[in-house]
Every structure is written in C-alpha cells, then in structure tokens.
N, C-alpha and C positions, 0 to 999 in steps of 0.2 A: 853309507847307505842312507837314502832319503826316506824318512818316515813322514809322509804327507798328511796334512790335515784333511779329515773326511767330513764333509757336510752331513748333517743329520738327515734322516729320511722323512720325518713327518712334521707337518705344520700343527701349531697349537690349535688353530681354528679349524683344522681339517681341510684347508685349501691345498689343492694338488695341481701342479703344473704338469701337463702331459707331454709337451713337445719343446724342442729347441731347434735352432737352425745352425748347421755346421758350415762355417766359412773356412774354406781351404785357400790360403792366399795364393798358392800356385795356379789356381784356376781363375784368378781375377774375379771373384764373386761380387755381385752388386745388387743392392736394392735402391731404387730411385723413385722420387716423387717430384713431379715438375709442376710449375705454374700454380701455386697455391692461391686460393681466393681469399675472401674476407676473413679476418682474424678477430679474436676477442680483444687481445691487447698485445701489441708487438714489442712491449718492453718488459713483459713478465711471462715466464714459462717454467715448466719443470720437465726434465727428461729422466726417466727411471728405466734401468735395464739390468739384467743379470748376464754376466759373461764368465765363461770358463776358458782360460787361455790355453793355447796349444804350443806356444813357442815364445822365446825371448829373441826378438828380431833385431837385425842391424838397421832396419828401416822402421819408420813410424807405422803404427797400426791405428787406423782411423776407426772410431766407434760410430760417430755421426758427424756429418759436416753439411754446410749449407752455403749457397752463393746467391747473391743478388747484385747484379751489376758488377762493380769492382770491389764489393765487400764480401768477406768470407768469414764464417765461424766454423770452429772444429773442436770436438772433444776427442782425445786420442791417447793411446799409450805412446809415450815419447821415448824413442830409442836413445837419443842423446842424453836423456836424464835417467837412463838405466831402468826403464819401465815404470817411471812415475806416470801419473795421469795429468794431462795438460789441457787447459781450455785456451783457445786462441781466438781473438777477434782482430781482423785486419781490415784495412780500407785503403783507398787510393791505389788500386791495382796491387794489393797485397804488400805494400811497402811500409805502411804506417800501422803500428800495433797499438790498438786501443786497450786490449786486454791480453796479458800474457801471464797466466797463473799456472804454477806447477806444484803438485803435491810433494811434501817432504818424504812421504812413505813410497816404497817401491812395491810392485805387484808382480810376483814371479811364480806363484804356486800353480803347477799344472793340474792339480787334483781338485782344487776348490772352486766353487762358484763365488764370484764377487758381485755384490749388489752395488751398483754405481748410480748415484742420484746427482744430477746437476740442477740446482735451484737458482734461477736468475731473476733478479728484480732490480733494474737500473733506476727505479724511482725511489729506492730506499735512500734516506738521508745520510746513512752511515756508509761511507765508501767501501769499507771492508766487508759489509754484509750484502753487497749487491750480487756477488758471485760466490756460491757455496758448492763445494763438492763433498759428498758423503760416500764412504765405502763401508759396506756392512754396518750401516747406521752411524758410523763414527765420522764427525765433522773433521775434514782434513785440514791440516796446516798448509797454507798456500804461500808461495813466494812469488813476487812479481807485481805488476801494476794492474789494478782492478778496473772495472768498467767506469766510463764517464757517467755522470748523472744523466738520466733519461736517454741513454744510448740504445739505439734500436739495432738488434742483431739480425742477420739474415735468417736465423733459425725460424723466425716467425713474422717475416714481412709478407705483404700481400702478393708479391710476385717473386718467387725464388725457386731454386732447385735444391732439394734435400736428398742427401746420399747417406745410406747406412752401410757400414762395413768398408768404405773406401772414400777417397778424396780424388775427384777428377781422374778416375781410372788409374789410381796409384794408391800407395799406402794402405794396402788391403789388410783387413782384420784376419787373424789366424786363430780360430777358436770357435766356441759355441756361443750363441746368443739366445736369450729366452725372455719372455714376458716383458716386452718393451712398451712403455707408455710415454706419450707426449701430451702434456697438459697445457693448454693455451689459456693464459690469463691468470694463473695461480703459481705462486712460488711455494711449493710444498716441502715438507720434511719427509725423511724415510718412513716414518710411522704410517704414512698413507699407503705404503706398499709392502711393509714387512713388520715382523714382530720378533720378540725374543722367546725362545722355547725354554723348557724347564732346565736345560743344560747351560743356559746363558748364551746360546748361539743364535745369531740373526738368521731368520728364514723368511720366505715369502708369505704374504697374506693377500687376499683378494682386494683389489682397489674398488671402492664403492662410490667414489666421487664422480664429478662431471669432468668432461674433457675440453669444454670450450668449442668454439666454432672450428678451430683448426687442429684439434687434438686427434690422436690416433692410438690404437692398441694393436700390437702384433703378437699373435699367439702361435703362429707357424703350425697350424693344424691341417692346412691343405698342402697338396703336392703339385698343383698345376703351375704352369709358367705364364699364364695370362694375367693381365692387370685387372683383376676382378676378385669377387669374393671366393672364388675357387682356387686362387693362386697362392703361392708360397708367401707373397707379400700382402695377403688380405688384411685389411683393417677391420677389427671387430668392435670398434668403439661405437659404431652407429653413424659415423661421419663419412664412411665410404672413401677414406683417403688411401686407396689401394696402391701399393708400390709395384713398379715394373721390376721384373726379375731378369738378371743376366748372369750366366755361368753358374747357375744353381739348379739342382735336379732333385727329384723325389728322394733319392738316397741321402740327400743332405738334411732332410727332416728326420730328426731322431727323437728318442724318448729319454735321452740323457738330459736331465733337468735339475734345477735347484732343489726340487723335492724328492728326486730319486737319481742320485749321482752314480753313473756307471764308471767302472774301471776303464782306463785307457793305458797305453804304454807311457812311461814317464820320461819326458825328454831331458830331465835333469839327471837321470841315471842312464846315460847313453855313453858308455865308456869310449874314450877317444873320439867322441862324436862320430862313431862308426856307422850309424844308420841315419839315413835321410828320412825324416818323419813327415807325414802329411795326413790329410783327412782326419783332423782331430786326434792325431797320434795313434791311429789304429791301422795305418798302412805305412810300410817302411821299405826302403831300398838299402841293401847292405853295400859296403864299400869295396868288397872283393879283395881285400888285402889283409895279411896277418892271420892270426889264429884266434877265433872264438870270442871277440868282445860280445858281451851279452847285456841284456836290458830287462828291467823289471816293470811291473805294472804299478799304477798309482794307488790301488787298494791292495793291501797286503797284511803281513803279520797274521796270516790266517791260522787259527788254532783249532777250529772245529768246523763242522758243517760239511755239506756236499755241494760241490761247485762244478759248473759246466761252462765251457766256452768252445768256440770253433776257431780253427786256424787254417787259412787258405794259402796253399802254395801257388800263388798266382803265376809267378815266373821264377821258379827256384833256380839257384845257381848250379845245383847238381841234381840230376834225376837219374835214377838207375842204381844198380847194386854196387857193392864193393866199397872200398876205402882207398881209392886210387891216390897216388902221390899228387899233392897240390890241389885236389878237388874239394870244393866246399859242399857241405850239406847242412840243412837247417835242423835245429833241435828246439823243441818246444816242451815246456814242462814247468816244474816248480823249483824254486831256489830257497834253501834254508841255510846256506853256507855263510851268509853275511859278507861275501867277498865280491859282490856284483860289480863294484866300481874300482876295485883295488888291483886287478890283474887282467891281463889279456889271455889267460889260460882258457882252455876249452870249458864250456858250460858244464859238461858232464864229468869233468875231471875232479870235481869236489865231492866229498863223501855225502853231503846232505843236499845235493842237487840231483833231481831225477828228470830225465829228458827222453822224449820220443825222438829217435834219430831217423831222418827221412831216407838215408842211404841204405839202411838194412831193416828198418822197422823194429829195432830193439829198444828197450828202455835201458838207458845207460846212466851210470853214476860211479863216483869214486875212481875215475880213470880206468874202469874195467871194460872188458869186451862187451858187457851188457847182457841183460836177460832177454831171451827169445820171447817175442811178444806178438807183433803183427807183421804186416807186409810193408815193403818199401814204397816210397813215392816214385813212380816211374814216368809220370807225365805232368804237364802243367795243369793248373786248375783244380787239383784235388783238395778236398777239405778233410782235415783231421778233427774229430770231436774229442776233446780231452776231458776226462772225469777225474776230479780230485775229491776223494772221500777221506776227510780228516776225522771222522767219527770212528773209522776203522783202520786208518793209516794205510790207504791203498790208492793206486792210480790205474786208469785204463784208458783205452782209446777206441774210437771207431774210425773207419775211413769211408766217407760217403755213405754213412748210415749203417755199415756192416762192422761188427765189433771183432776185436782181436780174439783169436782162439788160444794164444799162448804157444803156438807151434810155428809161427811165422806167417800166419794168414789173417786177413780180416774177412771173416766169412760167417760170423755168428750173430744171433739176436742178442739184445741186451741181457736177457736172462741167462745166457750161456757165456757171457763175456769173461775173459781172463783178466785178472788183476795182478798187479805187482806191488809187493810190500814196500813201504817207505818208512823212514825214521819218524817216530812220534814227534809232533811239532815241538813239545816242550823239551825234547832232547837235542834239537838243532841249535847251532850257535845263535840264530835269530830268535829262537823260541816260537817260531811260526814260519809260514811259507809265503813267498811272493810268486805269482805267475811270472815266468821269464822266458825269453827267447835268446838263442845264440846261433851263430853259424860257424861250424867247425871246419877245419881243413885236414886233409890227409897227411901222409908222412913227409911230404916236401913242403914244410911250412915256410911262410914268408914270401911265397911267389905271388905275383899279381894274378888274380883270377876273375871270373865273371861275377858281376853283381847279381843279387837275387831280389825279387819283389815278393813281399808277403803281406797278408792282411789278417788281423786278429779280430774276432767278433766276440765281445763280451755281452752281446745283446744289442749293441749299437753299431751295426755293420756299415762299412764303407762301400760294400758291393751289393748288387741287387740280389734280393732273396726271392726265390720262386715259390716257396711253400709257407713261409712265415709261421714259425712255431715259437710260442712263448713257454715259459716254465709254468708250474702249477699255480703260481701266484699271479700269473698274467704279465710277468715282466720279461722283457727281452724280445728279440726278433732273430730267430735262428733258421738256418736252412733245414736242419734235421730235428726230429722230435727230441725234446729234452727228456732224458731218462727219469723215471719216477723217483722222487726224493731228492733230485738235484736241482740247483737253482742258479740263475744268472748272478754274476758278481756286481751287485749294486747295493746302495746303502739301505734300501728298504728290506732286502733280503738279509743283508749283513746284520741289521738290527734284530732280526728274528732268529737267525741261525748261526751267526758268526761267533 
C-alpha cells in the first residue's frame, strides 16, 4: 500500500493559488511563444513552476524548452535517469552539449506538488554555481558538465521559440502545472516564490518582484484558446507574453493546485498495470482481462469526515443486469482491507471493502451477494454520486442526482436516502479508508472481455460539467449538488474535517 505525501492546504502568508493546467500527454498538449523581442539579460534568468506528476513515463517529459537557430535548451523529467530532473543545453544542430546536468534525486510521487526552480547565471565566476536546480527549496546535487562562462541560452535570446509542456511536438508533459514564472535578468532563489509553513513544509507565496522585459507569469485562470489575455496561456506579468494553445481545452483548467491539492487515482497503486490512466489520473480504461484488479486514490487513510465524489460510467465494459459468466462490471467504493496491491481478487471480496456494483446496484463486501441498495447501470454516461460518512460509518449513492431507496431503486431525495453500514475506520486493517475502484468479472473468470472507460471526479473533473456545483466551502466542481455536510476530497477540507 502506498501512503502518499499530502501537501498542506494553507499558505503562511495567506497566498492562494486558484488554478492549474492539466497536461494529458496522449492529447499532445502544447503552449508556445514565438519570436521574443528585446530582453533584459540573455545570460541570466530564473524559471519557477509547480508540477504534480501523473505518470512515470518511458519517454522524457519536457517542462520547458526553447530553440534559437541550431541551439536548444530544455528542462525536463528524464526517463533514462528514472525521473530525475535534467537541464540540457545543446548547440551545433543539437550535437554538442554545453550543459548536461542531472539531479541525483528522483521525483515519482503522484500525490504531491513539486516546486521546481531553475536559476541560471552564466556570468558567475564559479562554474558550479552557474546552473542551479531547486526542488521544494532544496538545492539539488547535480552531475554533469555545467554552462560555459557567459554562455547564452535560447531560453532568453532575442529571437527564439519557447515551448511549455513539450519539445518540438514530442516529449509531452503528463501532469498538472501551476504558478509558472519566468524572470528575465535575475538569478533568484526559491524564497522569492515560496515559504516554509509551521509544519516545516515548503508551500507557495506570492512573487512580488519584477519580471524584466521578457518575463512572464502563467496563472491559468482563463479558458479560451486564443493567444491573448482571455486564453489559457495568458501572461499576467504585465508583459503580454501570451502563449498560443494547442490541444488544450477549458476542461484542462482545474482547481487542483499547490495550495489545495485534490485527490486523483494513484498510478503507483495500479495492480498489474491493469488500468490505462489519463487526464491527470482521473480517467482510466480497464484492460478487460482477469478478475478485479483495483486501484486506490492518492488521498486516503480517512478516519473521519463526510466525503463526496462522482463516478462517471463513460463507456462501461458491462451494462445491464445479472452476473453473467465472463462479463465485467465496475465497482466503486472504499477500501479498508490493506490488500489493494497484493492480489487480483475482486474488490468486494474483502471484508473491509465496500463497493457499489454497477451490474445490480448493490453495495457488496466480504465476497457476499451484497446489500440491496439502488439500481444498476443500464447505459453509458451515467454518473454515480458516492457519499462516505465516516462520522457515522455509513455509505450511500445517488444516480444522476436521485438517491438510493434501499429497495433496488435510485428514486429518492437526499433526505430520504438509504445508507449501508460499514466497518468503523479504526477497526479496519488500514485503520482508515481509501477511495477505490475495481472491475469484477462473472463466473467465467480469466476470459478476455471488453475494456471499460470510467472517469472519477473528486472535484477536478476531466469531463465537461453542465451545472457546476461546489461544496459548502466552495471547493470542487461537480455535476450534481453536494449534499449538506459533505465535502470534496482535497487538502483544505481534509485539514478541517479529516
């Protein structure tokens, strides 16, 4: 079981980041800035950005890259170095490496936001101080060859192309990006962009300095696709260095940020790599073989509080009633068993896992027939709202806004909803619960079956929302109204109710 690090919710100074941009590598997402004009200093700059990773890729993931003529610069997660961070400077048609520096540390946590600062000053008389990479304020140990004295990088030349989240339409970033700053003419430390909270954890603060002639700031507060102040790539530094947008949409702008970290599904807890993850790990396609590999969320070990999330059966492998031989059906619920990565047995076969089963609408656990609850999923596109009440140790569901009646239907208001008792968190093997999903098979196990497509919404949806409902604290973006007293699973709510 992976117990991920959770970033804290609140800034010491009260600074709050409201948005991030989700890069889904399968969509080839890009932000591009072409033909930059006059710069303050093309030998000194700082790039600061917050990133939440969605995968460990076999290919490189570019954070930011630039080209000018035959010269290229790139900051990336390096696959060949097992997710170290690398800064690359090349020239002469990319064949001569002037700088090739790699961090000793590796960065693989899918739950945490990383603050990355690249500080560059090729005028520094000490060669080892010309290129510095910080992660969460810690100066990284670098191996490789540093920049030549007074070396000019394409990052800040007067005529160059700057790419964020990709390199030449390849090496796409897979994850969320937030609060990106480029500072022209200054080599800054992380304290310009972050601070340490009372728990000793590094968190964002507002940057109050200048940007230089060629600097920019990306806050991702807009949802348009034009290259202007209304676009996703709008520059809010005052320099109007607006980025062109490719293969990014309004649904990629989210409220999952370094100051309010939302749950996603955990790609490190993906038994047998059974699910193909995308959209920041809130959309997945099952592999259609075997029985019941299941996966948990990045925020868990829940012991108290009332939590709400939605689960969309976008293209489920099995719709309709019964438990036919060899047919799959999706199960969504909570896992307290502690066996999430240890076996391929069905999600609901364990005593302390409780799951809504799409084939018959029951709440199932302990390999039993299940408790009669609501109705089945009979067609694509249905949304199940899941309620987890760990103050009273109960769960319930709605389907498309209508709550379960406990007799096999979803036809009630929230006030009349039927609930199913669950084990008290302290009595489970984990001592708490994780949100989890599994896809189970009928009696003819082991047969190859259809794959299924599902999307989970902890308040950071991958699909378009028509009605946009937040919880009582103003957090999350849900299709249906969040029941009174229930909250989205994010760090601000967790700090208050968890």
